[in-house]
C-alpha positions as CSV (number, residue, x, y, z in Angstrom):
1,M,15.1,-27.5,1.3
2,T,15.5,-23.7,0.3
3,I,13.3,-21.0,1.4
4,F,14.3,-17.8,-0.5
5,Q,12.3,-16.7,-3.2
6,S,12.7,-13.7,-5.1
7,C,10.4,-11.6,-5.5
8,S,11.9,-8.2,-6.1
9,G,9.2,-5.3,-6.3
10,Q,10.3,-3.2,-9.4
11,D,8.7,-0.8,-11.1
12,K,10.2,-1.5,-14.9
13,K,12.1,-4.2,-15.7
14,P,15.9,-3.6,-16.6
15,D,16.9,-4.1,-20.1
16,Y,19.5,-5.9,-20.0
17,N,21.8,-7.2,-22.9
18,P,19.4,-9.8,-25.4
19,K,23.1,-12.0,-26.3
20,A,23.7,-11.6,-22.6
21,I,20.3,-13.3,-21.6
22,E,21.0,-16.2,-24.1
23,L,24.2,-17.0,-22.8
24,N,23.1,-17.3,-19.8
25,N,20.2,-19.2,-20.1
26,K,23.2,-21.8,-22.7
27,A,25.0,-21.7,-19.7
28,V,22.1,-22.4,-17.3
29,K,22.0,-25.5,-19.5
30,Y,25.4,-26.7,-19.5
31,A,25.0,-26.5,-15.7
32,Q,22.0,-28.8,-15.8
33,T,23.4,-31.3,-17.3
34,F,27.2,-31.2,-15.0
35,K,28.9,-29.1,-17.4
36,E,30.0,-26.6,-14.8
37,D,33.1,-25.9,-16.3
38,S,31.6,-24.9,-19.6
39,A,28.9,-23.0,-17.6
40,L,31.1,-21.5,-15.6
41,I,32.5,-19.4,-18.9
42,L,29.2,-18.1,-20.8
43,Y,28.2,-17.5,-17.2
44,D,31.8,-14.8,-17.5
45,M,30.9,-14.1,-21.2
46,A,27.4,-12.6,-19.8
47,I,28.8,-10.5,-17.9
48,E,31.5,-9.4,-20.1
49,L,28.8,-8.5,-21.7
50,D,26.6,-7.0,-19.8
51,E,28.4,-5.5,-16.4
52,T,24.6,-4.8,-14.9
53,Y,23.3,-8.1,-15.4
54,Y,23.5,-9.5,-12.2
55,L,21.7,-12.9,-13.3
56,P,24.8,-14.5,-14.3
57,H,26.5,-14.1,-10.7
58,S,23.8,-15.8,-8.8
59,N,24.2,-19.1,-11.1
60,K,28.0,-18.9,-10.5
61,I,27.3,-19.1,-6.8
62,N,25.1,-22.1,-6.9
63,I,27.5,-23.8,-8.5
64,Y,30.7,-22.8,-6.2
65,V,28.8,-23.5,-3.5
66,S,28.2,-27.4,-4.6
67,R,32.1,-27.4,-5.4
68,K,32.4,-25.8,-1.9
69,Q,34.7,-22.8,-3.5
70,F,33.1,-20.4,-1.0
71,D,35.7,-17.9,-1.0
72,K,34.8,-17.6,-5.0
73,A,30.7,-18.0,-4.0
74,V,31.2,-15.3,-1.5
75,Y,32.6,-13.1,-4.1
76,E,30.1,-13.4,-6.9
77,S,27.1,-13.2,-4.6
78,E,29.4,-9.3,-3.2
79,M,29.0,-8.8,-7.6
80,L,25.4,-10.3,-7.0
81,I,24.2,-7.5,-4.1
82,K,26.5,-4.8,-6.2
83,K,24.4,-5.1,-9.3
84,K,21.3,-5.6,-7.8
85,P,21.0,-3.7,-4.1
86,D,17.2,-4.0,-4.0
87,L,17.6,-8.4,-3.8
88,A,17.1,-9.0,-1.0
89,E,17.5,-13.1,-1.6
90,G,21.1,-12.2,-2.3
91,W,22.2,-10.1,1.6
92,V,20.7,-12.9,2.9
93,F,22.2,-15.7,0.7
94,A,26.1,-13.7,1.2
95,G,25.1,-13.6,4.7
96,M,24.4,-16.9,5.6
97,L,28.1,-17.8,3.6
98,Y,29.5,-15.5,5.8
99,D,28.0,-17.0,8.5
100,R,29.6,-20.2,7.2
101,Q,33.3,-18.8,7.0
102,G,33.0,-17.0,10.5
103,D,32.5,-13.5,9.6
104,R,29.3,-13.5,12.0
105,E,29.6,-9.0,12.3
106,K,29.2,-8.9,8.4
107,A,26.0,-11.9,8.4
108,K,24.7,-9.8,11.3
109,K,24.8,-6.7,9.0
110,Y,23.1,-8.0,6.0
111,Y,20.3,-9.9,7.5
112,E,19.6,-6.7,8.3
113,K,20.1,-5.3,5.7
114,S,17.8,-7.7,4.0
115,I,15.2,-7.0,6.6
116,D,15.2,-3.7,5.8
117,I,14.1,-4.6,2.0
118,F,12.0,-7.4,2.9
119,N,10.6,-4.8,4.7
120,N,10.0,-2.4,2.5
121,R,8.7,-4.8,0.0
122,I,5.7,-5.9,2.6
123,E,5.1,-1.7,3.5
124,N,4.4,-1.2,-0.3
125,P,2.8,-3.4,-1.6
126,A,1.6,-2.2,-4.5
127,K,5.5,-2.7,-5.8
128,A,5.9,-6.3,-4.4
129,N,4.1,-9.2,-5.1
130,M,4.4,-12.1,-2.8
131,I,3.4,-10.9,0.2
132,S,3.4,-14.0,2.1
133,A,7.0,-15.2,0.8
134,N,8.4,-11.6,1.6
135,R,7.0,-12.3,5.3
136,L,8.7,-15.6,5.8
137,N,11.4,-14.8,4.2
138,R,11.3,-12.5,6.3
139,A,10.7,-14.4,9.6
140,F,13.6,-16.6,8.3
141,S,16.3,-13.7,8.1
142,Y,15.1,-13.1,11.8
143,I,16.3,-16.6,12.8
144,L,19.7,-16.0,11.2
145,L,20.1,-12.8,12.8
146,G,19.8,-14.6,16.6
147,Q,16.2,-14.0,16.9
148,E,15.2,-17.3,16.5
149,E,11.6,-16.0,19.2
150,K,10.6,-12.8,16.4
151,G,11.0,-15.1,13.2
152,K,9.1,-18.0,14.5
153,A,6.5,-16.1,15.6
154,E,5.6,-14.2,12.6
155,M,6.0,-17.8,11.0
156,T,3.6,-19.0,13.1
157,L,1.2,-15.9,12.3
158,L,1.7,-17.2,8.6
159,K,0.4,-20.4,9.4
160,Q,-2.7,-19.9,10.9
161,E,-3.1,-17.9,7.7
162,E,-2.4,-20.0,5.5
163,H,-2.4,-23.1,6.2
164,E,-1.6,-25.3,3.5
165,N,1.4,-24.2,3.6
166,I,3.3,-27.8,4.9
167,M,6.8,-25.4,3.8
168,I,6.0,-23.3,7.2
169,D,6.2,-26.1,8.9
170,E,9.7,-27.4,8.8
171,F,10.8,-24.0,8.6
172,L,9.4,-23.9,12.6
173,K,11.0,-27.3,13.2
174,I,14.4,-26.5,11.9
175,S,17.4,-24.5,13.6
176,K,19.5,-21.8,11.7
177,E,22.6,-24.1,12.4
178,E,21.0,-27.2,10.2
179,Y,19.8,-24.4,8.0
180,I,22.7,-23.5,6.7
181,N,24.5,-26.9,6.5
182,Q,22.2,-27.9,4.3
183,I,22.4,-25.0,2.1
184,F,26.4,-25.7,2.3
185,G,25.8,-29.8,1.8
186,E,27.9,-29.7,5.7
């Protein structure tokens, strides 16, 4: 069960190297067919072609987490947020990796950063879409930060506004520890 949906509200789409995009897309297909080593090679080639292109880092994180290579996942998370600092979901996931590694202070800073970005998106609806997804993600960031009451209050309010959203029911039942364990397969 994953909550974090990217809904970055940037004004214009960056121009990434088309060959890097092509390599990334090919790598995704390899990863989907469990040819992860080949996928990693192509992701690295895409990164080498376009050092601003953040998506291959995100895709590498998925492979490293599935392999339980958490140090490598942390490194790729850092690269991701360095290249795409307005991606709140990247800050949250990096925070969860640090939480899993036992670095609670760093995790806390990353969750706080994600909340700032989610707040900015919510306060500037002209720049962002999917306001309810941003509110739900922010609520979960509060829970990860240890402010469970605040996070669950926001989720409850969202549930009142969106009766059909069963995902909210699931997140109201789960604890921070349970969620992190589910994400990392522990």
